[in-house]
Every structure is written in C-alpha cells, then in structure tokens.
Steps between C-alpha positions, in 0.01 A plus 500: 500500500418604145236263368407683182723804447811432295783682676729438204268702277476778757877520525529534121271803477676809367486847650280601208260214577476611862449869416230414245320280752531767766338757271191281476436555870593863558192556721497171685627645828186714516262207453248440780553184703214248459317280749205265464337689787427777247241276337153616607294273271223288647701179489726633776206497740521123497876458502605784727738778403825308544399177326556469126166490317389458141214365292529202266523665156281260300190497722191702402143550623267223392262647235243226568430595862340814633783564748793403279595226748665263490764659279602297194840446343564620144854394423699761311247780563627733769264679739616866502398534865771250592770721347360811668486357852803271527789557739726389215499864386700590809739209456563623146578847633742343747685317220517824299696658785707217649621336179649804322623658825680185612661459158600865487644476850703195398622670181566852632554441874277800570335463840211718384374201303552248779323728749197527272479126437546410866239755608253340256580152629463607862164662441364207300624208711617613845325812635211387720243745365570454129648152455356216297453190711684192358186316388288470186182378668290773340656492154280396209170539685166471323220731609253290697759245613451336836777449755535144372530627141797710606683180587474357148522790254821576314736741674872495433525616138447865602846513659681322219731799442579529871734202463758728331509750786752311721767544231454876491496512879831316490651794311392736779673313780825691445327831575560688824122531524446123509476424872484178699141590589405511131706189426330299774159642417519400135641155581210446740248626242623271221527206741140558607376520141690181410336331799158619377576343162590169666236473774189708423197325344529717191873448468469123536221496240705687245813295562296209365430660163707418192441795266628862507388548860743226608778663297444827685465316831843337469666818375358706784551247778865436414570874468347573840688211660828640368405849618486377859819294478353159422685434174550130581126450541437683171760292317353178639150603398617571145693174480189309608237684298624696199570218255164340578327833436672536162410142402134553585471836327698454176421207271745334261412749224561800724134587549409627848192282511359623832470854366307394191157483662507874569299742286820689416732202495773660287526782754516252787760289321718809460438602861580160647811453287624840616459389860666165431801674350517734798479196728778325306727803549425496871541124524837501321629762743419255781678211331202327339552535124203387287566692178564176308267273693248269338371169633525158337181571301637826363279715724599802707742672260517879530671512161216306337245732660683798355524343154129412509394859562761632256342292224164671560666838533625448144166349389240681713218419263542131589416556869151352489463426871357845582428831327853630569655515154697821560855477632592653833869598468530627860364178653718290270816700576461425874607141440652501151798725565598274789468203265733660249753551780478139620451295183683493167182465297430649157120517544530692825761735356313569177176566688681736736643694205155641432443619858662803662737353762550614855763770533664657808212750502268203550634437850412300704400264216839537337701421812267209583601309187719193538810458286716211394774636722267543800 
C-alpha cells in the first residue's frame, strides 16, 4: 500500500540525490524521541497525559467581560497560547524523525535508520506509558468549554499530516526491526482512530461539513482505513463521497466557494486545494480517478480550481476578497507542481515557471508528486 508516495520517482533517484538527502540529516540518529506525554501545559490536566490535546487557534478572551469568558472567535487571528500548548508540536517532531528515516532506510537499506524510525513509532503509538490514544476528543478545545462543548468543537484538522504516515510506515515493513507486535499494534491503533472518525460525536459532526474540514476528514479516514487493511472500505467511501465533495466545493469558474467566507480566504483556498490534490493522488492509487472529473454543471474540476488560483497568482492585485494581495509561492507549489504533472495546460506551466520546483532534496514532497506515467 502506497497511497501517496510515488515509488517510480523513488526508484529513479540517483546516488548523488540520495547522498545529498542523507547529508541533510547527519544528526538525525541522535534526535530525542518525542511523546505527547512530555506536554506539561495546563490543557493536559483536562485531557490526561495520553490523550491528544490542543486549543482552537482562533479563540481569544472576551475583552467585554471581566473574566474573559466566554472566549470569542476571531477568524484568521491566532492565539499564541494555542501554539505554545498544543500536542501537535510532538506530532511534528515525530514526522521529522519517521519521514526522513523511513525514506533513508528505503534508499540506503541501512538498519540504523529503520531502528530509529521504529523506535519513534513505538514510543509514540504503542508503549503504554508514552503512547497517544487513538482519539481526538480533546483537540481544538476552547478554554471554558463544558463537557457538552467538547462534543461539538472542531477536532480533526490537527492531525491532517498524520494521514501520510502509513506510507512511510509501509517502507519500514522490510526492516528486521519491524516485528509482528509493532505491525499488529499499529494496525489496531489506526483501526481505532478510523472508528473514532466514524462513530464519535465529534467525528460524525465533522463528516457532515463540506469545506476544508471535510477534505481533511476524507483524506485522513481513508488513509487510516488502508493502514489497518481496509482498502475496500476506503475505496468504497471515496467512490461514494469524493465527487460530491468536489462538486460542492468548486464552482463552475473554479472558485472554492466554501473557503471564501474566511478572513484569509486566499490562504484557505490554497490550503484546501493542496489537500484536494493530495486526496486525488491517494484516490487514484485506490482506483478512483477524479483528476478530470466535473459534473454536468461544470462544477468540481480540480483543473479549473488550479487555473482560478493561477490567474490570481499572476494578477495578485486583483484579489479583492481579502487583504491577501501577496503571492505565497510555497503554498501554491503544493498543488501546482502536481497540476503541471497531470495536465497539459499552458497557464499552469507558465505560472510554475516562476516558482522554484520541488527537487529530490525536497523529499518527501518530491516523491509524493504524481506523474503521467504513474
């Protein structure tokens, strides 16, 4: 199972590519292994050490009340306390170990890299004292929330990047250090998280959204289903839901209309399109190809969504929907380079010519790109 990684690209890497990538991580084997149980911020008193916890980033104390409660939402304005206290910091540290180590193990066959990655995975997901429980019940909390509030706040977007981890784990399964205990433990963990997505009050709530949260929901759920051996269920879910999602989100002009009511709607349009492209790569690998989909009304086209944002990349001063008139090359590259690979389109290609492309040193982004031969 490789949902996102392009094995063809990995196989075409040269020895020089591999050596250069290896030199970027000369100290990685000495990196400390993370765990969310290291988090000692006050929010962990509510969640417990082993439950993932974070604060909703856009909620702030109410300036019109003496206590600051109830907190109020200021879309696009991040509360710095949320970044300081979140368990996402430890997930990020996990990715920074597992992703390069699993790639380097695959490319060099050195068991030093596999041992490091597997040790990090074991500590984070399997070891009783340090593991993260497969639930997001305490993600996106707001200070002052009641127990009932916890059932209805947003939760799943924090683990958006976790959906890529099964692919990198797949690379580790050839290692002598990958045991049946770890295999079964990770399959159980991903199965449990997928079940939380499908059956918990928060998961059910977010499955009913239509904007970027739903994009992340589908991407994560299908990845976790595949990680526990339920590829047929993932494929069926995509077949039944993905085209409808695209049709709801992308209008006939290519505008992602559900992202446009956000304070930073250009940023959210870039973000959601990046996730949609990632989801299309995953979906195609499961036999559900939507790269050229659009419905009878011309809605739902990934290509149109790319062309829409490319127009404003080339004419940023015309973006009048928010104050974001400066281009973001990194956010654009996340989806545009994939578009250049998939579509023979002059606007996409000419826009990409002004952006530094992914290179082998950009792994894993580079080896996550689709190709016309894929």
